[in-house]
Steps between C-alpha positions, in 0.01 A plus 500: 500500500550695181605861495173601338307348789716693745427827319126427495496409870694816577243705311212328680650581838557861397139534389395384846728760659358764264149412616616527861657840432181620332287386792734671746496822297120496494474441873751774581319742270170417667649543849631842393146608419482446126165414351443146376547589131822688580630206705424262213685729260804505729490123530476467122794735455710296745408177322580646159835628622594162645396313186688747278811458711484123488439501124813708449700282738383179331580641157848589618566164668329265253791486255730403784268227626371351176 
């Protein structure tokens, strides 16, 4: 398996974890009494934070892996 494929698979798994984190943040916000639009905004913020983190991490590690 090439290094590029490993990086792409790593990113795909992280996107799945980001979606899971966003869903969890939305559910927790809803349980805490937030309205549906507020819960969606919190979920979107959690997803954006996770994707931003993984983009920075991939950019930092890509030269080492490629």
